[in-house]
C-alpha positions in Angstrom: -54.0 57.7 -9.1 -55.7 55.1 -6.9 -54.0 51.7 -6.4 -56.0 48.9 -4.8 -54.8 45.5 -3.7 -57.5 42.9 -3.3 -56.1 40.9 -0.5 -58.7 38.1 -0.7 -61.0 36.5 -3.2 -64.2 34.6 -2.7 -65.0 31.4 -4.5 -67.1 28.3 -4.1 -64.4 27.0 -1.8 -64.7 30.0 0.5 -62.5 33.0 1.1 -58.8 32.9 0.0 -56.3 35.3 1.4 -53.3 34.1 -0.5 -52.7 37.4 -2.5 -52.5 39.4 0.7 -50.5 36.9 2.6 -48.1 36.5 -0.3 -47.6 40.3 -0.6 -47.0 40.7 3.2 -44.6 37.7 3.3 -42.6 39.3 0.4 -42.5 42.6 2.2 -41.4 41.0 5.5 -38.8 38.8 3.8 -37.4 41.8 2.0 -37.0 43.6 5.3 -35.3 40.6 6.9 -33.0 40.3 3.8 -31.7 43.8 4.5 -31.0 43.1 8.1 -34.3 43.7 9.8 -35.1 41.5 12.9 -38.6 40.0 13.0 -39.0 40.6 16.7 -38.3 44.3 16.2 -40.9 44.8 13.4 -43.6 47.5 14.0 -46.4 48.6 11.7 -48.6 51.5 11.0 -51.5 51.0 8.6 -53.2 53.6 6.4 -55.8 53.5 3.7 -58.8 51.3 3.0 -61.1 54.2 2.0 -64.2 53.3 0.0 -63.2 55.2 -3.2 -65.7 53.8 -5.6 -69.4 53.9 -4.6 -71.5 51.0 -5.8 -68.8 48.3 -5.7 -67.9 45.9 -2.9 -66.0 47.6 -0.1 -62.5 46.4 -1.0 -61.0 49.0 1.3 -62.8 47.5 4.3 -61.7 44.0 3.3 -58.1 45.2 3.0 -58.3 47.0 6.4 -59.7 43.9 8.1 -57.0 41.7 6.5 -54.0 43.8 7.5 -55.1 44.1 11.2 -55.8 40.4 11.4 -52.5 39.6 9.6 -50.5 41.7 12.0 -52.2 40.2 15.0 -51.6 36.6 13.7 -47.9 37.4 13.0 -47.4 39.1 16.4 -46.3 42.3 14.7 -47.2 45.3 16.8 -49.4 47.9 15.0 -48.5 51.2 16.6 -51.3 53.1 14.9 -53.7 53.1 12.0 -56.0 55.3 10.1 -58.3 53.0 8.0 -61.6 53.3 6.2 -63.7 56.4 5.4 -64.5 57.8 2.0 -61.6 60.1 1.2 -58.1 59.7 0.0 -55.1 60.1 2.3 -51.8 61.8 1.5 -48.9 60.4 3.6 -45.4 61.4 4.4 -43.3 58.7 6.1 -39.8 58.9 7.6 -38.6 55.3 7.9 -35.7 56.0 10.2 -37.9 57.5 12.9 -41.2 55.8 12.1 -42.9 59.3 12.0 -45.9 59.6 9.7 -47.8 62.7 8.7 -51.3 62.2 7.2 -53.5 64.7 5.4 -57.0 63.7 4.5 -57.7 64.9 1.0 -60.9 66.9 1.1 -60.7 67.5 -2.7 -60.8 63.8 -3.6 -64.3 63.1 -4.7 -65.7 59.6 -4.4 -65.9 58.0 -7.9 -69.4 56.8 -8.8 -69.9 53.8 -10.9 -72.2 54.7 -13.8 -73.9 52.2 -16.1 -74.1 53.1 -19.7 -76.4 51.3 -22.1 -74.7 50.4 -25.3 -76.6 49.7 -28.5 -76.0 46.2 -29.9 -73.5 46.0 -32.7 -74.9 46.0 -36.1 -72.4 44.6 -38.5 -71.1 41.7 -40.5 -69.7 39.9 -37.5 -66.1 40.4 -38.6 -63.8 41.1 -35.7 -60.6 43.0 -36.2 -57.8 42.7 -33.7 
């Protein structure tokens, strides 16, 4: 199952990064709540693959966001594997910071297909 977080949105007012910023602040505050020290935080970033062809590149937007966020917050990014077109499988050991990554060669890129639907022919009664 693919999970995507759209970290920013675009509107007439410009780009808004509040969703991504909020998610990261919740994560950081959760770590601090359990005794983490902000000056000792380190990050590794994975993901951001373009999993659905034909749509905007949400993965690239998320990748750009996280690297920029970490830089702005002075959190050291010890490594990253971002982008591409295939899924990743990760194993992470929090106590040591060790990460093992496997690129999933069997994960095909989903393609967006448009299907023409005949117009409804009915009596305009809507059941719900």
